Structures are given as C-alpha cells and as structure tokens.
N, C-alpha and C positions, 0 to 999 in steps of 0.2 A: 358433765359433761356438758348438759342442756343448759344450765347456768349460764356457764360460760360464753356461749354461743347465741345466746339471749344477750347477751351484753356484746358481743362481738356487733351486733347489730347495729349500732348505734355508732360503730368507726368507722363513717366514711375518709377515704382519705383527703385531707384536709387541703386539698392545691387543684389551682382548676389544669393542672398536668395529669390529674388523673379526675376528676368528677366521675363519681363513680355510679350516677345511673340517671334515669328521667322518670319523671312522674307528674301527676296530676294533685289530685284535691281532698283525699276522703280518708281513714285511715281504718278501719275498720270493714271486715269482711260482713258484720252485721249490721245491715242497712246502712243510717247515718248513725250510729251511735258513736260517742264521744269518749276517749279511754277516761276514765279518771284521771290521769295523771294529768291531761291537759283541762280537765275543768276543776282539781283540787284548788284549795282554799291557798290562795298567795300568801305569800312567806311575811305574816306583820314587823317592819323593822321594832316596833316599840315592845312587842309579845317576848322578843329573845334579847335576855339585857346582856349588856357587856360583859364580859369575864373580869376576874380580879386575876390582877397580877398581867405577866406577861404573855401572851399568847402568841404559837409560831401559823402563818398562813403561807401555805403551799402553792405555791405559785407557777403554774404547768405553761411556760411561756421559751422560746428558744434566747439562745445567748447571745448578747446583741438588742433582740428585742427591747430585751429590760436590762439595761447597764446596771455595776457594781455601786459607782456611783451615784446615778437615780436611789436604788436602795436604800444607800447610806444618808443622801438626804431626806426620803421619807422616814426612815428609823430615827434620825433624831429627832425627826418632829413629832414621831407619836412612838415614844420609846414603851409602849405600851405593846406595841405590832414589831414583833421580828418576819421580816421576808424570805423564803427559802423557795429559791427558784427550783422549778424541776424541768430536767429536758423532755421534748416530745416523744413518744415512743408508744406506737398506739399498741404494741403487744404489752408491754409494759402497763399500760393503762388499762386495757381491757383484763387484765389478770386483779387490777387494783379495783375497779370499780367490780367485780365480782367478790371480792372481800370486803366491801365498803372502805380501804383505805385509799382511794382515789381522792387528788387536789382538791383543794377549797375553791380554785380558779383554775378552769380547763380551758387551754385554748381548741379553737375550734374555727370551722368552714361555716358560718352564716348560711351559705347557698348549699352545700350539700349532707350539713349535720346536724340543721335543728330539728324537727319534726323526728327521726331517731333520737336523740338525746329528749325531747319534749315527750313521746312516747314511752319512753323506757322511766320517767321518771326520774331523772339525772339534774336537769337542769330547774334551777331556781328563777319562779316568777319573780320579776327585777323590777316590774310596774310602781309596787309600795314603794321602794327603795327611791327612783326615780323621781315620785312626785313630791317626795320630800326632800329632796339633792336642791343644794343652791347652787351646785357646779355642773351637774348635768341635769339638762330642765328639757322635758319632754317638745316642748314648740321652738326649741334650737337640734332638735335630730333633725339630718338631713334624711330626705325618703329613703334611703336605700338600709336605712339603719333596720325598715321595717320587715327584712329577710330575716331577721330574727324574733320575728312575731311567729305564731303560729296559735290556730285556735281549737287543732285539732283534726281539721279538715284542711284546711287552706293557709300556704303558706305565704305571709305579710297580713294577717289580720290576728287578733286575738291580744291577748300577755305579750307583753317583752320578755323575752329569756337572755337575753344576751345585747353585744354591742361591739364593731368593729373596731381594731386601732387605727385601722385608715380600711382602705379599699379603693378598686378603680373600676372606671367601666372598660372591661378589659378586653372588649374586642375591638378596640379604636386601633389605627396604625400610625405607623412609624415611616418614613420615607427618606432618602437619601434623596437629595435635590443634584446632586452630581451628574447619578449615574441615571437620573431623568432627562435631564437636558441633553447628554453623550447619548441618549436615545432618540432624542429629538419628542420625546413624549410631555405635554404640557403638565405644569405642576397640578392636582388634585383640587380641588374645592375645601378651604376651611370650613364651610357651613351646610354643605348640599352631598350628603354623603353620594357612593359610588354604590353600587347594586354590588353581590355578591358575584356576581357575575360580573362585570366589569372589571372586580379586583382581580379573577383568574387570567380575565383576556390582558391586562396591563402586565400583571406578574411570567405569561406567557413572552410578549415583546421582552420585556427584560429581563429575558433568560438567556445566558451567552454559551454555547457550547462550541468546543475544535470536538470534533472526531467525538470522543468517549471519554473527553475533558470539559468540564464544567466550568469555567472561568466566573460568571456569575449567575446568580442568584437572581428569579423574579420575587419570592416571596419567603421569609424565614416565618417558621412560629413558635412556638414557646419549646417542644420540642424537635419533632420532625415534622416536616408538612405533609402530615396527613390526615384521614378524618379523626374526627376525636367525638365523642360527646356534648363536650362545649360549643361547639361551633357548629353541631347538629343543632344543638335542641336551643341556640340562638336563632341560627334561619329560620325554623318553628315558631319560637316566639312570636318572630316576625311576623310570621303565615297566621297565625292564631291557633296554630294546631297543635293539641297534644295529645299524647300515644298510650297515657296511662288509662284503668277505669278510676272510676269516679271514690271507687276504695282501694284503690292502690292493688288490686286482686290481680291484674292483668297490663298486658304491655302488648301493642301494636306495633309491629315496624313496614307492615305493610300498606305502606301512603305513598302517595303520587310526592308529597313533598321531601319524604325522606327521599325517598331515590333522586330526584330533581338534585339535592344538596350533595349526597355520596357522587352523585356522579363527577359534579365539578371537582373532588378532591380526589378522584383514582385517575382525571385528567392530569392536572397536578402533579400527581407521582410518576402517571407515566414517561409527562412531558419533563419531569425533573424541576419543578419551578424552585422546589427547595430542598434542603436534606431530605432524605430517606431512606426507608432500608432496602431500596434499589441500586441508588445509587453508594448507597453507606459512608454516609460523610462522616467524620469519626469528630465533628464536634459537637459540644456538649450538650449543646442547646442552640436553639433561634439567636438568641440576644448575645452570644456570641460571633455568630458567623455576621449578622448586621455590624458589631461595632467593628468586626478587621474588614468593613465596608466591602464583602461577599456576596452580602443581599441588599437588593434595592428597595424593599420592603419591608417590616418586620410588623407579626400583627399583635400587638401587646399593649398593656393599661396605662394611664399615665402617670406611673409609677415606673417606669422606664426615664421618665426625664430625669430621674437622679442619676439613676446610671449613665447616663448619658454626660450631665455635668460632674461625674464622678469617674470618668473613666481617661486616664492620661494623654492620649491620643485625639478622642472626641471632643471635650470640651476646649479645645485649642481651636474647633472652628464649628462649633454649635447651631450656626446659621446656617449649616449645608443639610438641617434635619427638620422635621419639622414634625405634630402631630394633623392629623385628620379623623372625620366621627368615621365610627362603626359602620361596615356596608351593613344595606339591607336586603330582605330577601327581593325577590322579581317579585313584583306586582304584593310585595307586604306593605307594613307600617314598620315605620322607623322605630327600633329601638336598641337600646347601648348597655346592657345589664353588665354586673358584675358577675363574675365568673365563680369567686370563692367567698367574698369579705371576711378576709380573715381576722378572730376576735376570740371572745371569751365568753363561757357561760359560769356563775358561779353553782358549783355542787349543790344540790337540795342535802344532800348529808351532812354538810360543812359544821362541824361543832363548834363554829365560832363565826355565825352571819353575819352580824356587825362589824365587826374589826373585818370580815375579809369585805364588805365592802366598802369600808372604808378603803381599803389597798384598792381594791378596783374602781371606785369612783376617781380616787388618786389617780390613777393608771390610763383612765379613758378621758377622765374630763381635764386633770389638772398640766403640772408642769411637762409631765412627757406626751403627752398628745397636742400640748405646745411645739416641742420639741421637733416631733415626727411630724406636723405640719410644715414648719420652717423646712425641713430634709428634701421636700418635693418627693419622697419614696412612696408617696399615697395620697389618699384625700382625706380630710378627717372626719368622723361622724358628727361635729358637731359644728352649723354652720356657722358661727360668731369665729371660729378658726380659720374658713375660708381663707380670706385676705391674709394669712400668715404664709399661703404659698409660694415659695420664689416668682416674683416679678420683677425684677432689677433688671432684666436683659432682653433684646427683641427675641430670642428665643424661649426665655421664660414668660413671657409675654403674649408670645404666640397659644402656646400649649394651654396659657394658664385661658384664655378666649376660648381655645376648643373643647376644653375641658368643661367651662361654663354651658355651653351649650350641650353636651354631653349628657350632662347631671338631668338634663329638663327629660332625656328619655331612658333616667336608669331607675324608675321606680317599675318596670315591671321585672320578675324573675325568672330565670330557669328553672322549671320544674322537675321536683325529684322526686324519683318511687326511692321511697324509704327502708325499700325491703329486697332491693336491686342492687347486691354489694357487687364491684367487678364490673360495673356494665359497659366502663370506658373498654377493659383489657377484652371483653367478650368483643364489641365490634370491632375491634382492632386485628383480635385473632381471625375472625369471621373476613375480612376485608381483605385479609395479605394475599389468599389464592386470587382476587381478584386483581389487586398489585402486579401481581405475576402472569395474567392471561390466564389461570387456573379454573378461573367459575365466574360464574354473570349474577351481578348484584339481586336480580331477582330474587334467585336462588339464594342468596345468604339473605335476602329480608326473612326470607321463609324459616329457615335455620337460624335467623338470631332470634325472630319471635316464638320462638320452641324453647330454645333454649336460657333466654332470658327469663319466661314463666317459668320457665322447671325451678331456676334459681329462685322467684321471687317467692315461688309455694315454700322453698327448702330456709326462706327466710322469716315467713312468715307462720314459718311451723317453730321454728330457732326463737322467737320471740313471742311464742306463746296466743297468735291472734292465728287461728286457723278457720 
C-alpha cells in the first residue's frame, strides 16, 4: 500500500482545471539536500545501443493528440519501431508505475507534474538527447519549456525532463466586441493589460439580469467563474508572493494578497458574473457559454483561437472576437504564465530509450509539431515553428500579435508544492460556504492552511520524505 501511495504523489491532474497545488523552491525536509533522482547521472544516448529487431514504444497520449495517420507515417519511415498509443488514465498509470509497467512516453502537465516525477525518479533527463539532436535544438526552445526543468529545488532550473507538445499563456482574455458595444464599454487595449480588479469591474457591468434570470454573463472561465488555484497562484506570482516554505514542508494561506484575490472571486460569484454553483448553470464549461454568445469575456489561452475558427457559428463572424493580455495583480508586475503546458516525459525505466527518443523527437519536433502549430490550437515549443501559427485573416493577426507580446511575460511559472495533492479541490470546498454567506474568508484561510498542511505531511510521508 505504501508503495502505491508513494507513486500516487507524482500524479497531479494534468489540466489547468485541476491544478493540484501551489508551492515553492525546494524538495526535502533535510536542509537543502537534493534528491538522488534529481542529481543522478543523465542517460547517455550512446550508452544504450539500439535494440535489434522491431521494438514497441508505448506512447501515453490521448486519441486525437497523435493520429493513426501520423503513426502510420512514422512506422513506414522507421520499420524497426512500432508505436502503441495508450489512453490517459491516472489510476491505471499509478498502478503501472508501481509495477514497473508504465508507458515509455508519459503524458503530463509540465506546470503541475515535473517536480513530483523527478523526485520519484520516473522522469529521464533528456538534456543529453537534446544536445545531440538535429531536430530539437536547445537554443530553439521557447522560454516556457523551462517549466519542464527541475534541479531538485527550483522549477525552471536544471536538466530538461520533458517538452510541451504545445502550450498557451493561459490567463489571457477573449471578448465579444458586440457585447462591449451594446454596453457602451470601450474595447480593452491589445497591449496594456487591465488589472484583475478592472476585469471584475467590467464583468460586473456586462452581466445582465432580469429578476432571477441571467440573460448575459460578464465573465466565463474554464469551468465555473469561481476561485481556483491556478488563478490565485497567477495573481500571487504577479505580486511576488510565495505560499510554501523553501522545503515544501509547510504552506500558509494567511496572507493579505490571498485574501485580496479571493475576495474578488467571492464578489464575482455573488454577483453572478459567470456560471457558478449558486446559479447552477448547466453549461459543461466556460467556452460553451462564450461560443453561445452568453458571456462577454472568456479567460483562456491562445489555444481558444483554434476553437473559434472551428466553431460553425463563430467562424462566420470571427472579427467580432479578440484576444487581450492576461490581467495583472493590482500593484504587481506583469506576468502571463502557462497554466498547464501539456507535454510528456520519457520513462526512466524504458527498456528502449534510444527508440523511445526517436519517437519523442519526431512527435515534439517533426511533422506532428508542424501540423499542431498550423492548427492554432496552441503555441509550439520550438521558436522556428512560431511563424506557422495562423496569420491569414485579421482575426488571426490580432491574436498572433497579442500572443507575441504575452510570450515576453511567460517565462515565470506558477509555483507548485508537489506534496499537496488535490489542493484545488480543497480550496473550492473551503470557499463554498463563503459563496453562500455561511462563512468568512478570514476563517476559511485559517482552516485552509491547517488542512493543506495536513495533506502535505501525508503526501511527504507517502513519498518517504518525512
């Protein structure tokens, strides 16, 4: 049981919807010691000779993220390697890691998962492979790739353990020009970000209610227009505030900046600025509400441009939509981080590291990467692919230009505490009574800190880091 629990520590939910934790700079409670897994000698591509005969590389990636046609093309060009796509299943993956049967390539969120996978010794150091690659070159990597680096203390430093298949500055805002015009609200600037407070104030003005009926929301987010860990941590990143201790042992939500951010979200819920648990809107996610033109703003990354282009209704009037920069914390610095950076690592236990790298290099730097860039559903990890992003229409150009500016502020990362699992669920559970007027934020912050520290202690014990 302990073995299985320790494996579960590495399995954060790899999506911005469920960013599992917040954290800081170090790993172990023993002063500044670095885990052996983070300092072990990197794999040498030459030290592992290619296998004789055909080998199978198990590739953990969702259906559609790698297509059958792409796999067929690769296998035709590389007859000695067969790709077996494996569906993403966190429970199954935990069991496979415990028994040594995990896929060769494992889909993860760079933001949420890298520290945990490195601590557990699951992630292979890809630096030696990248240094010898003619396809993926170190100086061609965008700065956001650094979220896949970890030196045992700080995310963003040290060896490269993975790459994003694509990413976005995830806290940018999309808005509907027609709704702004109808409310006599000037269009926001493409270059100067509004503050979080200004965003909420505009959302309030754009929310239209008649009695108990909400005919228009001012702001939609990915799931509900409620506080979540990604938004809170982005606000704190701009304020330069960390919640976790340097060794990840403790976390403290009792900080004025936390209260400032959460109060804005509580007001948004009580004011019905977007779908929430009080109004019980049945929409599956915020993008659905925005595409149905029932919300004036939608907080999402550049990737949403691809959805707008692909939506049967929206694509007929794309010029009615525009992307603007992520909001900045009041009195803080401009940041526009990625909230997920979905990509993959190579399993350190892979029996065929060289063949696995051949597949990895092709998927993250070859034709599939070019096709992803052209689709506009995310930002490529390689600089030379950035010009392939859609730029044919006025809509394309506007989003592309805003993205170029946002990328200048995407080199800072949301801090993650690898031992706080389900931190997002804990935050939302604690805030629910506040939304309904049954509790006060000050009391919630005390309770949240207490419960989060208990979860961290349990997580470290399960991982063997007492």
